[in-house]
N, CA and C atoms as an extended XYZ file, in Angstrom:
462
Properties=species:S:1:pos:R:3:atomname:S:1:resname:S:1:resid:I:1 pbc="F F F"
N       -47.913       -7.550      -10.788 N   UNK     1
C       -46.465       -7.536      -10.751 CA  UNK     1
C       -45.931       -8.940      -11.060 C   UNK     1
N       -44.965       -9.007      -11.963 N   UNK     2
C       -44.403      -10.285      -12.386 CA  UNK     2
C       -43.048      -10.473      -11.704 C   UNK     2
N       -42.864      -11.626      -11.055 N   UNK     3
C       -41.568      -11.947      -10.439 CA  UNK     3
C       -40.617      -12.442      -11.516 C   UNK     3
N       -39.443      -11.867      -11.561 N   UNK     4
C       -38.440      -12.312      -12.527 CA  UNK     4
C       -37.230      -12.839      -11.773 C   UNK     4
N       -36.725      -13.933      -12.243 N   UNK     5
C       -35.517      -14.522      -11.664 CA  UNK     5
C       -34.326      -13.973      -12.444 C   UNK     5
N       -33.683      -12.953      -11.896 N   UNK     6
C       -32.595      -12.278      -12.605 CA  UNK     6
C       -31.395      -13.192      -12.822 C   UNK     6
N       -31.126      -14.065      -11.891 N   UNK     7
C       -29.984      -14.986      -12.026 CA  UNK     7
C       -30.234      -15.955      -13.177 C   UNK     7
N       -31.463      -16.509      -13.246 N   UNK     8
C       -31.794      -17.423      -14.339 CA  UNK     8
C       -31.716      -16.707      -15.693 C   UNK     8
N       -32.216      -15.475      -15.745 N   UNK     9
C       -32.146      -14.697      -16.988 CA  UNK     9
C       -30.699      -14.475      -17.412 C   UNK     9
N       -29.840      -14.166      -16.451 N   UNK    10
C       -28.425      -13.943      -16.766 CA  UNK    10
C       -27.808      -15.211      -17.344 C   UNK    10
N       -28.054      -16.351      -16.697 N   UNK    11
C       -27.477      -17.608      -17.181 CA  UNK    11
C       -28.047      -18.020      -18.538 C   UNK    11
N       -29.342      -17.755      -18.755 N   UNK    12
C       -29.962      -18.103      -20.031 CA  UNK    12
C       -29.424      -17.257      -21.176 C   UNK    12
N       -29.173      -16.001      -20.933 N   UNK    13
C       -28.778      -15.085      -22.002 CA  UNK    13
C       -27.277      -14.880      -22.136 C   UNK    13
N       -26.520      -15.452      -21.230 N   UNK    14
C       -25.067      -15.288      -21.294 CA  UNK    14
C       -24.509      -16.069      -22.479 C   UNK    14
N       -23.604      -15.465      -23.188 N   UNK    15
C       -23.003      -16.103      -24.356 CA  UNK    15
C       -21.518      -16.309      -24.088 C   UNK    15
N       -21.074      -17.539      -24.178 N   UNK    16
C       -19.662      -17.848      -24.028 CA  UNK    16
C       -19.174      -18.345      -25.380 C   UNK    16
N       -18.278      -17.579      -25.980 N   UNK    17
C       -17.775      -17.951      -27.301 CA  UNK    17
C       -16.780      -19.105      -27.181 C   UNK    17
N       -16.472      -19.704      -28.306 N   UNK    18
C       -15.526      -20.818      -28.323 CA  UNK    18
C       -14.138      -20.372      -27.862 C   UNK    18
N       -13.748      -19.168      -28.270 N   UNK    19
C       -12.416      -18.695      -27.885 CA  UNK    19
C       -12.340      -18.428      -26.379 C   UNK    19
N       -13.407      -17.882      -25.815 N   UNK    20
C       -13.421      -17.634      -24.371 CA  UNK    20
C       -13.436      -18.953      -23.601 C   UNK    20
N       -14.180      -19.933      -24.094 N   UNK    21
C       -14.227      -21.245      -23.445 CA  UNK    21
C       -12.850      -21.907      -23.473 C   UNK    21
N       -12.168      -21.846      -24.612 N   UNK    22
C       -10.818      -22.431      -24.713 CA  UNK    22
C        -9.849      -21.709      -23.788 C   UNK    22
N        -9.990      -20.410      -23.715 N   UNK    23
C        -9.125      -19.590      -22.846 CA  UNK    23
C        -9.269      -20.049      -21.393 C   UNK    23
N       -10.511      -20.305      -20.978 N   UNK    24
C       -10.765      -20.767      -19.607 CA  UNK    24
C       -10.288      -22.192      -19.394 C   UNK    24
N       -10.482      -23.072      -20.370 N   UNK    25
C       -10.048      -24.471      -20.248 CA  UNK    25
C        -8.538      -24.546      -20.052 C   UNK    25
N        -7.788      -23.741      -20.796 N   UNK    26
C        -6.327      -23.743      -20.679 CA  UNK    26
C        -5.817      -22.887      -19.518 C   UNK    26
N        -6.752      -22.304      -18.754 N   UNK    27
C        -6.444      -21.525      -17.546 CA  UNK    27
C        -5.524      -20.336      -17.818 C   UNK    27
N        -5.741      -19.686      -18.955 N   UNK    28
C        -5.012      -18.461      -19.246 CA  UNK    28
C        -5.626      -17.322      -18.442 C   UNK    28
N        -4.842      -16.307      -18.164 N   UNK    29
C        -5.371      -15.145      -17.461 CA  UNK    29
C        -6.393      -14.445      -18.332 C   UNK    29
N        -7.478      -14.028      -17.712 N   UNK    30
C        -8.532      -13.320      -18.448 CA  UNK    30
C        -8.197      -11.837      -18.614 C   UNK    30
N        -7.317      -11.335      -17.764 N   UNK    31
C        -6.900       -9.941      -17.859 CA  UNK    31
C        -5.488       -9.818      -17.299 C   UNK    31
N        -4.852       -8.727      -17.627 N   UNK    32
C        -3.467       -8.496      -17.194 CA  UNK    32
C        -3.408       -8.069      -15.740 C   UNK    32
N        -2.299       -8.337      -15.110 N   UNK    33
C        -2.059       -7.894      -13.744 CA  UNK    33
C        -0.806       -7.027      -13.726 C   UNK    33
N        -0.802       -6.056      -14.617 N   UNK    34
C         0.347       -5.191      -14.755 CA  UNK    34
C        -0.142       -3.774      -14.923 C   UNK    34
N         0.430       -2.819      -14.332 N   UNK    35
C         1.550       -2.893      -13.397 CA  UNK    35
C         1.077       -3.288      -11.993 C   UNK    35
N         2.025       -3.627      -11.161 N   UNK    36
C         1.745       -3.988       -9.778 CA  UNK    36
C         1.291       -2.732       -9.035 C   UNK    36
N         0.284       -2.872       -8.190 N   UNK    37
C        -0.176       -1.757       -7.361 CA  UNK    37
C         0.144       -2.095       -5.912 C   UNK    37
N         0.994       -1.299       -5.305 N   UNK    38
C         1.401       -1.498       -3.908 CA  UNK    38
C         0.565       -0.589       -3.019 C   UNK    38
N        -0.191       -1.177       -2.121 N   UNK    39
C        -0.983       -0.384       -1.166 CA  UNK    39
C        -0.072        0.073       -0.037 C   UNK    39
N         0.073        1.371        0.087 N   UNK    40
C         0.982        1.954        1.073 CA  UNK    40
C         0.241        2.302        2.351 C   UNK    40
N         0.693        1.733        3.445 N   UNK    41
C         0.092        2.020        4.743 CA  UNK    41
C         0.827        3.180        5.393 C   UNK    41
N         0.079        4.102        5.917 N   UNK    42
C         0.663        5.243        6.612 CA  UNK    42
C        -0.098        5.446        7.917 C   UNK    42
N         0.559        6.078        8.870 N   UNK    43
C        -0.044        6.241       10.189 CA  UNK    43
C         0.615        7.402       10.909 C   UNK    43
N        -0.069        7.901       11.905 N   UNK    44
C         0.490        8.943       12.760 CA  UNK    44
C         1.511        8.299       13.697 C   UNK    44
N         2.381        9.090       14.338 N   UNK    45
C         3.407        8.504       15.215 CA  UNK    45
C         2.799        7.589       16.280 C   UNK    45
N         3.363        6.385       16.384 N   UNK    46
C         2.958        5.356       17.357 CA  UNK    46
C         1.484        4.969       17.260 C   UNK    46
N         0.915        5.069       16.079 N   UNK    47
C        -0.472        4.653       15.875 CA  UNK    47
C        -0.576        3.618       14.753 C   UNK    47
N         0.481        2.847       14.558 N   UNK    48
C         0.467        1.837       13.512 CA  UNK    48
C        -0.432        0.669       13.897 C   UNK    48
N        -0.871       -0.055       12.886 N   UNK    49
C        -1.723       -1.212       13.093 CA  UNK    49
C        -0.875       -2.367       13.643 C   UNK    49
N        -1.385       -3.045       14.649 N   UNK    50
C        -0.689       -4.182       15.251 CA  UNK    50
C        -1.606       -5.393       15.162 C   UNK    50
N        -1.120       -6.457       14.549 N   UNK    51
C        -1.901       -7.686       14.416 CA  UNK    51
C        -1.382       -8.724       15.403 C   UNK    51
N        -2.300       -9.408       16.072 N   UNK    52
C        -1.920      -10.456       17.013 CA  UNK    52
C        -3.081      -11.421       17.176 C   UNK    52
N        -2.781      -12.603       17.704 N   UNK    53
C        -3.798      -13.626       17.951 CA  UNK    53
C        -4.390      -13.440       19.342 C   UNK    53
N        -5.570      -13.979       19.550 N   UNK    54
C        -6.252      -13.860       20.840 CA  UNK    54
C        -5.440      -14.444       21.994 C   UNK    54
N        -4.713      -15.517       21.717 N   UNK    55
C        -3.984      -16.190       22.789 CA  UNK    55
C        -2.571      -15.632       23.000 C   UNK    55
N        -2.164      -14.600       22.253 N   UNK    56
C        -0.845      -13.989       22.440 CA  UNK    56
C        -0.797      -13.182       23.734 C   UNK    56
N         0.373      -13.204       24.368 N   UNK    57
C         0.585      -12.414       25.575 CA  UNK    57
C         0.705      -10.935       25.194 C   UNK    57
N        -0.060      -10.077       25.848 N   UNK    58
C        -0.104       -8.652       25.524 CA  UNK    58
C         1.269       -7.994       25.718 C   UNK    58
N         1.975       -8.333       26.788 N   UNK    59
C         3.296       -7.758       27.045 CA  UNK    59
C         4.287       -8.156       25.950 C   UNK    59
N         4.207       -9.409       25.515 N   UNK    60
C         5.108       -9.884       24.458 CA  UNK    60
C         4.805       -9.188       23.138 C   UNK    60
N         3.526       -8.986       22.838 N   UNK    61
C         3.126       -8.303       21.604 CA  UNK    61
C         3.618       -6.865       21.610 C   UNK    61
N         3.480       -6.188       22.750 N   UNK    62
C         3.865       -4.774       22.859 CA  UNK    62
C         5.370       -4.569       22.729 C   UNK    62
N         6.176       -5.579       23.048 N   UNK    63
C         7.635       -5.424       22.994 CA  UNK    63
C         8.261       -5.981       21.711 C   UNK    63
N         7.445       -6.453       20.781 N   UNK    64
C         7.981       -6.965       19.516 CA  UNK    64
C         8.686       -5.855       18.755 C   UNK    64
N         9.855       -6.161       18.230 N   UNK    65
C        10.615       -5.186       17.445 CA  UNK    65
C         9.922       -4.894       16.120 C   UNK    65
N         9.258       -5.897       15.558 N   UNK    66
C         8.621       -5.747       14.244 CA  UNK    66
C         7.465       -4.747       14.264 C   UNK    66
N         6.911       -4.466       15.424 N   UNK    67
C         5.797       -3.520       15.506 CA  UNK    67
C         6.230       -2.135       15.040 C   UNK    67
N         7.437       -1.742       15.385 N   UNK    68
C         7.899       -0.394       15.035 CA  UNK    68
C         8.334       -0.276       13.577 C   UNK    68
N         8.452       -1.398       12.876 N   UNK    69
C         8.864       -1.364       11.470 CA  UNK    69
C         7.633       -1.408       10.577 C   UNK    69
N         7.291       -0.260       10.011 N   UNK    70
C         6.171       -0.178        9.076 CA  UNK    70
C         6.680        0.386        7.760 C   UNK    70
N         5.842        0.374        6.745 N   UNK    71
C         6.236        0.934        5.449 CA  UNK    71
C         6.681        2.383        5.599 C   UNK    71
N         5.961        3.138        6.405 N   UNK    72
C         6.270        4.553        6.562 CA  UNK    72
C         7.554        4.781        7.357 C   UNK    72
N         7.709        4.099        8.489 N   UNK    73
C         8.917        4.302        9.296 CA  UNK    73
C        10.162        3.820        8.563 C   UNK    73
N        10.018        2.760        7.780 N   UNK    74
C        11.156        2.277        7.001 CA  UNK    74
C        11.429        3.181        5.799 C   UNK    74
N        10.415        3.888        5.309 N   UNK    75
C        10.636        4.885        4.261 CA  UNK    75
C        11.497        6.013        4.818 C   UNK    75
N        11.171        6.466        6.040 N   UNK    76
C        12.000        7.478        6.700 CA  UNK    76
C        13.446        6.999        6.811 C   UNK    76
N        13.617        5.752        7.256 N   UNK    77
C        14.963        5.193        7.452 CA  UNK    77
C        15.713        5.080        6.123 C   UNK    77
N        15.023        4.636        5.076 N   UNK    78
C        15.653        4.511        3.758 CA  UNK    78
C        16.071        5.878        3.231 C   UNK    78
N        15.263        6.891        3.483 N   UNK    79
C        15.609        8.256        3.066 CA  UNK    79
C        16.846        8.764        3.803 C   UNK    79
N        17.049        8.361        5.030 N   UNK    80
C        18.244        8.750        5.786 CA  UNK    80
C        19.495        8.108        5.202 C   UNK    80
N        19.344        6.874        4.693 N   UNK    81
C        20.498        6.098        4.249 CA  UNK    81
C        20.823        6.238        2.765 C   UNK    81
N        19.843        6.565        1.929 N   UNK    82
C        20.052        6.539        0.479 CA  UNK    82
C        19.764        7.884       -0.177 C   UNK    82
N        20.700        8.338       -0.967 N   UNK    83
C        20.538        9.590       -1.728 CA  UNK    83
C        19.476        9.418       -2.811 C   UNK    83
N        19.422        8.242       -3.433 N   UNK    84
C        18.461        7.957       -4.507 CA  UNK    84
C        17.033        8.041       -3.974 C   UNK    84
N        16.811        7.556       -2.762 N   UNK    85
C        15.466        7.524       -2.178 CA  UNK    85
C        14.923        8.912       -1.905 C   UNK    85
N        15.785        9.864       -1.626 N   UNK    86
C        15.338       11.211       -1.237 CA  UNK    86
C        14.681       12.000       -2.364 C   UNK    86
N        14.749       11.502       -3.572 N   UNK    87
C        14.152       12.219       -4.703 CA  UNK    87
C        12.695       11.814       -4.948 C   UNK    87
N        12.137       10.966       -4.074 N   UNK    88
C        10.789       10.443       -4.291 CA  UNK    88
C         9.850       10.741       -3.123 C   UNK    88
N         8.587       10.982       -3.456 N   UNK    89
C         7.582       11.082       -2.406 CA  UNK    89
C         7.181        9.662       -2.000 C   UNK    89
N         6.405        9.543       -0.938 N   UNK    90
C         6.013        8.222       -0.433 CA  UNK    90
C         5.226        7.433       -1.474 C   UNK    90
N         4.314        8.084       -2.199 N   UNK    91
C         3.521        7.362       -3.199 CA  UNK    91
C         4.318        7.022       -4.467 C   UNK    91
N         5.433        7.716       -4.716 N   UNK    92
C         6.294        7.406       -5.864 CA  UNK    92
C         7.318        6.319       -5.531 C   UNK    92
N         7.498        6.057       -4.268 N   UNK    93
C         8.552        5.157       -3.800 CA  UNK    93
C         8.507        3.753       -4.425 C   UNK    93
N         7.336        3.107       -4.554 N   UNK    94
C         7.303        1.755       -5.139 CA  UNK    94
C         7.752        1.680       -6.595 C   UNK    94
N         7.877        2.820       -7.281 N   UNK    95
C         8.359        2.784       -8.654 CA  UNK    95
C         9.810        2.312       -8.718 C   UNK    95
N        10.600        2.618       -7.693 N   UNK    96
C        12.021        2.255       -7.701 CA  UNK    96
C        12.424        1.355       -6.542 C   UNK    96
N        11.530        1.141       -5.575 N   UNK    97
C        11.847        0.337       -4.393 CA  UNK    97
C        10.764       -0.712       -4.169 C   UNK    97
N        11.155       -1.842       -3.580 N   UNK    98
C        10.248       -2.950       -3.307 CA  UNK    98
C        10.137       -3.136       -1.796 C   UNK    98
N         8.910       -3.294       -1.287 N   UNK    99
C         8.703       -3.566        0.135 CA  UNK    99
C         8.826       -5.070        0.364 C   UNK    99
N         9.814       -5.448        1.164 N   UNK   100
C        10.025       -6.850        1.513 CA  UNK   100
C         9.234       -7.123        2.788 C   UNK   100
N         8.131       -7.856        2.669 N   UNK   101
C         7.241       -8.101        3.809 CA  UNK   101
C         7.894       -8.949        4.884 C   UNK   101
N         8.739       -9.856        4.482 N   UNK   102
C         9.383      -10.751        5.454 CA  UNK   102
C        10.411      -10.001        6.311 C   UNK   102
N        11.278       -9.233        5.649 N   UNK   103
C        12.318       -8.493        6.366 CA  UNK   103
C        11.835       -7.144        6.878 C   UNK   103
N        10.669       -6.715        6.391 N   UNK   104
C        10.098       -5.405        6.731 CA  UNK   104
C        11.084       -4.284        6.453 C   UNK   104
N        11.470       -4.188        5.173 N   UNK   105
C        12.362       -3.117        4.744 CA  UNK   105
C        12.211       -2.895        3.245 C   UNK   105
N        12.621       -1.714        2.809 N   UNK   106
C        12.592       -1.369        1.389 CA  UNK   106
C        13.915       -1.770        0.764 C   UNK   106
N        13.864       -2.406       -0.424 N   UNK   107
C        15.067       -2.735       -1.177 CA  UNK   107
C        14.920       -2.163       -2.583 C   UNK   107
N        16.040       -1.839       -3.192 N   UNK   108
C        16.031       -1.241       -4.523 CA  UNK   108
C        15.448       -2.225       -5.539 C   UNK   108
N        14.558       -1.739       -6.377 N   UNK   109
C        13.891       -2.575       -7.377 CA  UNK   109
C        14.878       -2.930       -8.490 C   UNK   109
N        14.900       -4.212       -8.890 N   UNK   110
C        15.820       -4.670       -9.926 CA  UNK   110
C        15.168       -4.715      -11.306 C   UNK   110
N        13.860       -4.955      -11.337 N   UNK   111
C        13.162       -5.022      -12.619 CA  UNK   111
C        11.726       -4.546      -12.460 C   UNK   111
N        11.109       -4.205      -13.567 N   UNK   112
C         9.724       -3.756      -13.617 CA  UNK   112
C         9.506       -2.490      -12.781 C   UNK   112
N         8.273       -2.193      -12.493 N   UNK   113
C         7.956       -1.062      -11.634 CA  UNK   113
C         6.576       -1.294      -11.026 C   UNK   113
N         6.217       -0.481      -10.075 N   UNK   114
C         4.921       -0.611       -9.417 CA  UNK   114
C         4.348        0.782       -9.190 C   UNK   114
N         3.075        0.818       -8.933 N   UNK   115
C         2.396        2.066       -8.627 CA  UNK   115
C         2.071        2.054       -7.141 C   UNK   115
N         2.361        3.150       -6.463 N   UNK   116
C         2.032        3.265       -5.050 CA  UNK   116
C         0.659        3.880       -4.873 C   UNK   116
N        -0.134        3.285       -3.991 N   UNK   117
C        -1.478        3.805       -3.721 CA  UNK   117
C        -1.669        3.882       -2.214 C   UNK   117
N        -1.978        5.073       -1.740 N   UNK   118
C        -2.240        5.252       -0.318 CA  UNK   118
C        -3.739        5.153       -0.064 C   UNK   118
N        -4.081        4.590        1.072 N   UNK   119
C        -5.489        4.480        1.440 CA  UNK   119
C        -6.106        5.862        1.598 C   UNK   119
N        -7.381        5.949        1.341 N   UNK   120
C        -8.113        7.208        1.395 CA  UNK   120
C        -8.243        7.698        2.837 C   UNK   120
N        -8.153        8.999        2.997 N   UNK   121
C        -8.415        9.638        4.290 CA  UNK   121
C        -9.386       10.786        4.037 C   UNK   121
N       -10.488       10.778        4.734 N   UNK   122
C       -11.495       11.823        4.563 CA  UNK   122
C       -10.982       13.131        5.163 C   UNK   122
N       -11.278       14.270        4.551 N   UNK   123
C       -10.810       15.558        5.072 CA  UNK   123
C       -11.198       15.829        6.526 C   UNK   123
N       -12.272       15.237        6.992 N   UNK   124
C       -12.666       15.456        8.389 CA  UNK   124
C       -11.889       14.573        9.361 C   UNK   124
N       -11.010       13.705        8.849 N   UNK   125
C       -10.230       12.840        9.749 CA  UNK   125
C        -9.032       13.577       10.346 C   UNK   125
N        -8.896       14.856       10.052 N   UNK   126
C        -7.901       15.711       10.704 CA  UNK   126
C        -6.462       15.355       10.386 C   UNK   126
N        -5.681       15.068       11.440 N   UNK   127
C        -4.241       14.816       11.305 CA  UNK   127
C        -3.928       13.729       10.287 C   UNK   127
N        -4.757       12.699       10.244 N   UNK   128
C        -4.540       11.584        9.307 CA  UNK   128
C        -4.622       12.084        7.864 C   UNK   128
N        -5.585       12.931        7.588 N   UNK   129
C        -5.754       13.508        6.253 CA  UNK   129
C        -4.558       14.388        5.883 C   UNK   129
N        -4.120       15.228        6.827 N   UNK   130
C        -3.005       16.131        6.543 CA  UNK   130
C        -1.693       15.374        6.375 C   UNK   130
N        -1.531       14.288        7.112 N   UNK   131
C        -0.349       13.441        6.923 CA  UNK   131
C        -0.337       12.879        5.509 C   UNK   131
N        -1.480       12.422        5.030 N   UNK   132
C        -1.573       11.882        3.665 CA  UNK   132
C        -1.215       12.956        2.636 C   UNK   132
N        -1.694       14.169        2.838 N   UNK   133
C        -1.388       15.262        1.918 CA  UNK   133
C         0.119       15.560        1.905 C   UNK   133
N         0.735       15.583        3.076 N   UNK   134
C         2.178       15.838        3.145 CA  UNK   134
C         2.976       14.728        2.474 C   UNK   134
N         2.558       13.478        2.669 N   UNK   135
C         3.264       12.351        2.054 CA  UNK   135
C         3.184       12.398        0.530 C   UNK   135
N         2.150       13.024       -0.010 N   UNK   136
C         2.022       13.177       -1.461 CA  UNK   136
C         2.907       14.290       -2.010 C   UNK   136
N         3.355       15.199       -1.151 N   UNK   137
C         4.088       16.386       -1.614 CA  UNK   137
C         5.565       16.395       -1.236 C   UNK   137
N         5.892       15.969       -0.032 N   UNK   138
C         7.253       16.107        0.492 CA  UNK   138
C         8.125       14.938        0.033 C   UNK   138
N         9.250       15.269       -0.557 N   UNK   139
C        10.201       14.255       -1.017 CA  UNK   139
C        11.295       14.051        0.023 C   UNK   139
N        11.652       12.788        0.236 N   UNK   140
C        12.809       12.460        1.054 CA  UNK   140
C        12.705       12.782        2.527 C   UNK   140
N        11.534       12.754        3.101 N   UNK   141
C        11.394       13.030        4.538 CA  UNK   141
C        12.087       11.937        5.345 C   UNK   141
N        12.758       12.351        6.430 N   UNK   142
C        13.488       11.388        7.262 CA  UNK   142
C        12.827       11.163        8.616 C   UNK   142
N        11.763       11.891        8.918 N   UNK   143
C        11.019       11.723       10.168 CA  UNK   143
C         9.700       12.483       10.058 C   UNK   143
N         8.853       12.278       11.043 N   UNK   144
C         7.592       13.035       11.068 CA  UNK   144
C         7.875       14.530       11.188 C   UNK   144
N         8.883       14.883       11.970 N   UNK   145
C         9.237       16.302       12.154 CA  UNK   145
C         9.731       16.904       10.842 C   UNK   145
N        10.578       16.162       10.133 N   UNK   146
C        11.097       16.633        8.848 CA  UNK   146
C         9.957       16.804        7.840 C   UNK   146
N         8.974       15.927        7.929 N   UNK   147
C         7.807       15.982        7.040 CA  UNK   147
C         7.022       17.272        7.255 C   UNK   147
N         6.969       17.741        8.503 N   UNK   148
C         6.191       18.942        8.854 CA  UNK   148
C         7.018       20.223        8.814 C   UNK   148
N         8.284       20.146        8.409 N   UNK   149
C         9.156       21.318        8.416 CA  UNK   149
C         9.241       21.937        7.031 C   UNK   149
N         9.099       23.259        6.989 N   UNK   150
C         9.200       24.002        5.734 CA  UNK   150
C        10.109       25.197        5.944 C   UNK   150
N        11.163       25.316        5.181 N   UNK   151
C        12.140       26.419        5.289 CA  UNK   151
C        12.694       26.545        6.711 C   UNK   151
N        12.962       25.406        7.335 N   UNK   152
C        13.542       25.404        8.677 CA  UNK   152
C        12.554       25.698        9.789 C   UNK   152
N        11.289       25.821        9.454 N   UNK   153
C        10.272       26.142       10.464 CA  UNK   153
C         9.224       25.020       10.523 C   UNK   153
N         8.996       24.500       11.708 N   UNK   154
C         8.044       23.392       11.845 CA  UNK   154
C         6.637       23.946       11.935 C   UNK   154
């Protein structure tokens, strides 16, 4: 059996053309970053992700107002307030709206567009999976209850 150094082979056989070298020297982008892909976070009621530091007071963290403001809860709120928003599903929302991370709210997009992508949920994850399926189908939901209601029946 012969030991081969795969890293050395890669470096020995790699070819960098003059145009690629110049492209790197001038620090041009090697590929496009268009369109923007917005990762959409979704969660079951009161099960949103909460980030905090080890030295933070637990009571103070639990009472933060920003905890209740997530992409999904603010989507519900935007659908209550805007007629334009009600024509879109959660994954279509970034095409016309921008998530402002600082203010934690959706604002109407002024230029360009983005693609919304929801994180994967395995079918065996139960409620989480079904919530993802509903968010892909239901337009303009204003609450979790509205999301689960069909023809006036929950």
